[in-house]
Phi, psi and omega in degrees: 000139182288146179280129182284143176288144180279342178252141179265142176280145178287164185304323180294317178296320180300314180297320178296319179293320179297314179299321179296316180291320181294327179292341179276346183288135175263107184278141180290154177288160181301318180300318180296319179295317181295313181297318179295320178297316179298317179299320179297316179295319179296314180295322177295320179294316178298319178295319179297317179296317179301310182292330174297314180294320178296317179297319179297316180296316179297319181296314179294322178297313179293321179296318177296320179294317179292327177293325178291320183284317187267000000 
């Protein structure tokens, strides 16, 4: 864990430090953001379909088992 400074920066220094740190950030290109977003939606859809099919299989399995017992 980082050691906290005992002195607080005044608000102006804080804003200057934030701007300095933000300028060091390498922001992704628009194309990269769009492709990553599409991949996330596709993976979420595939995951939803997978769990739907698993749920369907479990439901039919349990229903068949309960029909045999009852």
